[in-house]
N, C-alpha and C positions, 0 to 999 in steps of 0.2 A: 742464584749463584752467590755463595757466601764463602769467606774465609772463617774458619773455626779455630781459635786458639786452643791449644791443649797444653796447658802449663804442665812442665815436667816431661813432656814428649815432643812437642813441635807444633805443627799446625796442619789442619786439613785444607787443602786448596779447592778452588772452586771447580775443578775438573774432577769428574767422577772417579771416586776411589783412589785419589792421589793424595799423599800425606808426605810432608816433610817431617823428618825425624831427627832429633838431635843426635849427633854422632855420624850422620851420614858423610860420605866422602863427596867431593865435588863431582866426580863421575857419577855416583848414584843420584845425586841431586839433579844434575843436567839431564839424566835419562828420564826423569819424571817431568821436568820443566820444559825442556826445549821442544817437545811436540806442540806445546801450547803457547809459549812466550820466548822471546829472546832474552838470554842472559848477557848482561854487560858488566865489565870490570867497574869497580868503584873502590873508593878508599875508606877503609876502617883501620884506624891505627892498632898496632899489636895484633893483627890477624894473619893467619897463614894465607888466607884468600878471602876476598870479598866480591860479591856479585849483586846485581840489582835487576829487577824486571819490572814491567808495568802490567797492571791488570785493570783496564778501564780507569777509574779514578784514583787508583791506588799506586804507590811505588813501594815494592818490597825490597828490603835489603837483606842479604843472607851473608853471614860470615863465620869463619872458622877460627878455632882457638890454635894453640901451639901443637896440638895433635892432629891438626890437618883435618878435623871433622867439625860439622855444623855445630856452632855453639850458641848462635842467636839469630833472631830475625827481627827486622824493624818493619813498621808499616807507616807510611806517610800518606795523608789525604792530598790529593792535587788540589791547587786553588781554583782550577778550572771548573766552575759550577755547571757547565754544559756536559761534562763527562758523566757516564753512567755510574751511578752509586753502587758500590759493592759493599755490603755489610761485612763488617769484621765482628765476629761473635765470641762471646765468653759468657758462659751460663745463660744462654739465649738472650743476651743483652747485645744490642748493636752498638759498639763502643763509640762509633763516629756518628751515629744517628740521633743523638739526643744531647741537651746541654750537659756540661761537665757535672754540675751539681746533681742532676737526675741520674746520670751514670754512677757516680760515687755512691749514692744512696741506694741504688739497685745492686751494686756489687757488695755493699755491706749487708743488704737483705739477704743476698744469696750466700752469706757466711764468709765472705772474703774479708781479710785484714787489709784495710786500705789506710795508708798514712798520707796525708795531703801536705805539701809544702810548696809555698810560692805558687808557681805555675806548672806543677807536676804532682804525681802521686806514685807511691810505690804499693803494688797490689801483691799480698802475700810476700814473697821474697824475690820473685824472678820476673815480675811484669812491672815495667815502668810506662806511665802515661805521661803525656806533655800536652799543654795547651797554650795559646797566646793570651795575654791580657787583652780584655775588650778595649777599644779605643775610648778615651774619655769623652763626655758629652761636650758639644760645642759650648763655648764660653756664653754665647747668646741663648742657650737652652740648658741652663744648669739642672733644671727639674727633670730632663729627660734621662731615663734610666738606660745605662749602655746595654747592648744585647748581650745575652748569656754567652759565654764562651763554649765552644765545641772543641773535642780533642782534635788536634792536628798531627799527632805521631804517637807512637808506642814501640816499645822494644820488649821482646820475650827472649829471656835467656834459659840456657839449659840449666838444670839444677846443679848446684855445686856444694861443696863441703864447707860451707861458711859457718 
């Protein structure tokens, strides 16, 4: 069971042959999602509508632009470590399954344009990745290297005329 990101198109859901495509209406989206998961209202500023759903350890956010059609999707990993891990793939890379540095290197090796800034990265033009800074080492153990950060969220946008 995997969610595959399809930049420029949308995403393939873990349910057999089900895809979210940019430009879908809320009714079209609901017909695909509701047999498998509950859609709930959520807030995304400047959107015509915004919904969220959970899929094991992931929370997906779906939102529309002014034209009332799917404009973007976000994915956040649950902090609950007991939840079933659902891979989120791009170019056969599990974006949430590896430390950030390894994910960035793999995306670059796959030919993606990755621009890192602070605790986030922009991949090509329409995918934004975020992660939390690792906690500092305790004062009593300054030699201890902090754990490598993992992604905690992403947002994939429909192509635009930027």
